[in-house]
N, C-alpha and C positions, 0 to 999 in steps of 0.2 A: 286498784291498779289503773293507771291512766291508759287511754287508747294507744298512745305512743309506745308505752312500755309493752303493751300487749302485742303490738305490731313488731317491735324489735325482738320480743321473746319468740314470736312465731317464726321469724327468719332464723334466729339463732338456733332454735330447736330443730331446724331442718338440716343442720350440720351434724353428721354422725361421728365427727372427730377422728376420721380415719387417718389423717396425717399425710395424705397424698400431696396436699398443697405445700407442705413445709419446705421441701427442697427447691421449690420454685419461688420462694419468698426471699427477696434480697436482704431484708433486715434479719430474718432468722438465719440465713446463710452466714451473715457476718457475726452475729452475736451468739448463736446457738441457745438463745433464751426463748423458752416456750411462750412467754408473754409477748414476744416479738414475732410470733408466727401467726398466720391467719386463724388457725383453730384456737390459738391462745387468746387472741383478741376477741374472737367470737365468744369464747367461754367467759371472758371478763364482762362483756356486754350482757351476756345471758345471766350472769350472777347479779349484775346491777339491776337489770330489768325485773328479775325475779325477787328482788328485795333482800338479797343475800350479800350485797357488797355496797359499801358507801362510796360516794364520789370523793376521790382523793387526787392529789397531784400525780401520784404514781399511776393511777388508773388512766387519767387523762393523757399523760405522757406516752404511755404504751400505745394508745389509740392514735395519738397525734403523730407518732413516728412512722405510721404506715404511709407508704408512698402512693398507695392506690394505683399501682401498676397493673393490677388485676390479672397477674399471671396465675394467681390461685384460682380465679374463676375459670380460666381456660383449662386448668388441670382438674377441676372438681367434677367427680362423677355424679354428684348429687345436684349439680347446677345451683349451688347456694348463691343468692344475689348478694355477695359480700360487699360490693361497693355501695349498694343502697343501705346496707346495715351501717357501714361506717359513716356515710353521709348523714343519715338520719340521726345517728347517735351524736355526731358533731353538732347538728342543728339543735338537738335537745340541750347540749352543753354550751351552746353559743353564749359567750360572755363570761364563762367560768375561768377561762385562761387569758392571760395577757398576750397581746399580739405584738410582735417585734415591730419597731417603727418602720423598718424597711418593707415589711409586708403591708403595713398600713398604706405606705406611699404607693406601692405597686397597685394595691386594690383601688385606691382613689383614682389613680391614673387610668386604670382599666375601665372604670365605670363612668368617667366624666370626659366627654368629647371636647369640651372647652379647654380643660386642663391638658388634654392630649395635644391640642394645638399650641398651647404655651410651651409645653415640654419639647415639642418639635423645634420651635424657634430657639429655645435655650440650648438644646443639644447641638443644633447647627452652629451656633455661636461658639460653643464649647469646643467643638471639633475643628471647625474651619480656621480658628485662631491658634491652633496648636496647644490649647489649654489642656486637652485630654492627655496628650503625650507628656507634657510637662508635669501634670498632676500625678500621672502614673510613675514617672521617673522618680519623683520626690516622695512617692507613697502617701500622698495627701488624702486620697479617699479612705485609706485605712485609718489614718490619724484622726479623721473626722467621723469615723464609725460608718463609712459608706462603702467599705471595701467589697463586701459581699454583693452589693447591688451594682457598683460601678464596673466590676470585673466582667459583667455580662454585656456591657454596652459595646457594640461592634464598632469598627472603624467607620469613618464618614462615608456615606453613599449619597449620590445625587438623587433628587426626587423632583417631581412636579405635581401640581394639583391634579387630583383624580376627577374624572368625569363620571356621571351616572350611567352612561351608556356608550358602549363601543361596538360598532356594527361589524358584522362578519366581513372578512377580506376576500373570501372565496364563496363558492356556492353555498347558500344558507342551508344548514342542517337543523337549525332550531335556536331556541333562546335558553340561556342559563343565567342563574344568579351567581355572583362571586362573593363569598363571605371572606372579608379581609381581616377580621379580628380586631382586637383593641390595640395590639402592639405592632401589627404588620406595617402600617404606614410610617410609624415612628422608627422602627428598628430593622425592617426587612422589606424596603420598598422594591428592591430588585426582584424579589419573588412575586410580588403583586404584578409588576410590570411584565415579567416573564409569563405569568399565567394568562394575562390579557392577550399578549402576543400570540401564544400558542393556541388559545381557544378561538380567537378571531381568525387565525391562519387556517384552522381546520373547518371553519364555516359556522361558527356559533356567534350569535349576537350576545354580548355580555352585559348584564345589568349589575350595577353596584348601587343598591338603594342607599340614599344618603342617611336614612334613619336607622340603618343597622347599627347595632351596638355590640359590646362584649358578649361572648357566648354565655357567660355566667359561671364558667368552670371555677375560677378563682373564688368567687363568693360561695358557690356550692360546697367546695371542699374545705372552706374555712368555717362552714356551719352557718353561713348567712343565707338561710333559705329564702327569706323574703326578697332580698336583693336579686338572688338568682332567678326567682320566679318573675320578678318585674322585668328583668333583662330578656327572659325567654318570651314574654308577652310582646315586648317591643320588636324583637326579631321576627316573630311569627307575623306580626302586622307588616313589617318592612318588606317581607318577601311574599306576602299574600296577594298583592295586586298585580303580579306579573304572571303571564302564562309560561311558566318555566318547566323545562324538562328535568332540571336538577338544580340543586343548590350545591355549588362546588366549593370545597374548602381547601385551603393551602396549608393548614396546620391540623394535624391529626388530633391534637388535644381539643381543638375547637370542634372538629367533626364528631368526636366521640360524645360530646355534650349536646351538640345541636341535634343529633339523630334521635335523641330522646323526646324532642318536642317539635321538630320541623320535618316536613316530608321530603323524600328523595334527596337526602344529604349524601354526597359522594366525595371521597378524596380525589383530588385532581389527577393523580397518577393512575388511579384505578379507572377513572372516567375516560382518559385519553389513551389508555393502553390498548383499547380496541381499534385504534387507528394506526396506519403505517405512515412513517415520515421519511422524507428525503433529507438526510442529514449529512453534514460535512464530517470527515474523519476527525477523531480526537485521540491521538496517541498518548494516553494517560492511564494511570492506575487509579481506579475508582472503587472505594470501599463503601458499601451500603450499610447504613445503620437503620434499623427498623424500630421506631419509637414504640413504647409499650401500648400506646393508644391505637397505633396502626395495626399491630399484630395481635393484641389481646382483646380489643374492643371492636374496631372496624373490620379486622381480619382480612385486610387487603394488601398486606405487605409484599406479597409475591408480585404484584403488579408493577412495583418500582423496578425490580430486576428485569422483568419482561420489557419494560419501556426503555431502560438504559441500554439493554443489549442491542437495540436498534442502531446505536452509535458506532459507525465503522472504526475499527482499530482500537477501540477502548477495551481495556482489560478490567472486567467487572468482577468483583468478589463481594461476598456478604459476610458480615460478622456471624459467628456460629449461632445456631438456634438456641444454644444454652446461655448466650449473653443476656445478662440481667439488666435491669433498669439503670440508666446512666446517672440517676440521682437528681435530675432537674425537677421533674414532677411538679410543675406549676411553681408555687412559692416555696417548695420543700427545701431547696438549696439555701434559702435565706433563713429558714427555721432550724434546719439540721445540717449545717455546713460540713461537719466532720463525716457523717455518714454519706452525704452527697459526694464529698471529695473522694472517699474510699471507693465508692461505686464507680465514679468517673475514672479514677486511676486504673481500675481493673479493665474497664472498657478500652481505654486508650492503650494499655499494654498489649491487648489483643489486636487492636486495629493497626498498631505500628509494628507488628511482627514482620510485616513485609512492606516494601515501598508503597507509599500512598500519596498521590497528588491531590485527590479530592476525597473528602469524606462527606457523603450525602445523607441528609436527614430530613424527614418530612414533617417535623414539628419545630416551631420556632424556639420554644423553651429548651428543648434538647440541643438544638443547633447552637444557641448562644452559650449554653453551659459547656458543650464540647469544644467550641471554638476558644472559649476562655482557658480551658485546660490545655489545649494545644499551644496557645500563646504563652502560657506560664511555663511550659516545657521548652519553649524556643523552637517548636516544630513549624515547618513551612506548609503543611497540608492545609488546603482551603476547605472550609465547611460551607456547603451550599445546599439548597433545596434541589431535588432532582429535576424539577421543572426549569430551573435556571440553566442547568447544563444543556437540557434539551433545546431550550430557546436559543442559546448561543450557537448551537450547531445547525439550526434550521436553514435550509436552502430556500430562499424566497422564490 
């Protein structure tokens, strides 16, 4: 037996198969198939590692259909490191399954900064010349097999080149690093800009190391452990040379991965929730979505509510605690679009039960997926990061 199999077997053996995790699992909730539950997947890996089950497409598909929302870990009384088990198994099986072309493109884009620059120029041309609107009207992305990917692209937003350093605008409280991720500058510049504005406003010097790269989550969850490790090394080096009080993340998916290899990683809403702000009133209905990575891994989802409640006249509500994964889950919606759409529909049905002007989410993947769902339904609710709302209401 190889060392990898021994390690996987040791983790799997720590699960007592009590089933407490099952009702918390989105795929089991939808299918009622034990192979699609956490303990079912653990049993499958346990059987393979123990030499009692061969690798088949059926086995790989059951493991691949896991969203890695980690709701099971939060519920598990035995504290089984389920995510590590799944990631390590996928790494062992890397290359055994074909990868959809859309996932390949996203992975290449995430891992190559030069290609990100080209993509930004191409996207700007695509959107500023009304090509996006025309293409969607004619359903061209779907005809060319790009529908799953193109639906996630937001409307055009202005951006400008980022600097490596932004000084505090008020009495200096310290220095922080800002991790912007691989997709932030391309698809969500307004959140980066809002984060810089708020952090400098409350007195922090903000550092954006030019050599920071993708957090590695996409590679890690695809089973590409070598690439994930290389990206982690680059990020550790990028943020190591600054005397930083914290590394601030604006996407909880990135934060949940970074915290495993970088020190003092904090979600921005949690970091700034300790401060009081002078804010302009906003008479709007705001629904708070808590991404799985924020509530199940970082476990700081309550900070978003605390922060937004500082906005005068705002009517703040949260999706119920029982709300399951939205279905975005990194590249999951590209691989398993039917399950992703089913989960998204359930979330939106709940969110839209009462009037909603803004639906806030702290993870870019979730935000893009949810925004696409609202657009496809013809709904007017705006999806934004909580820090964007806060920045808009700041009184200078």
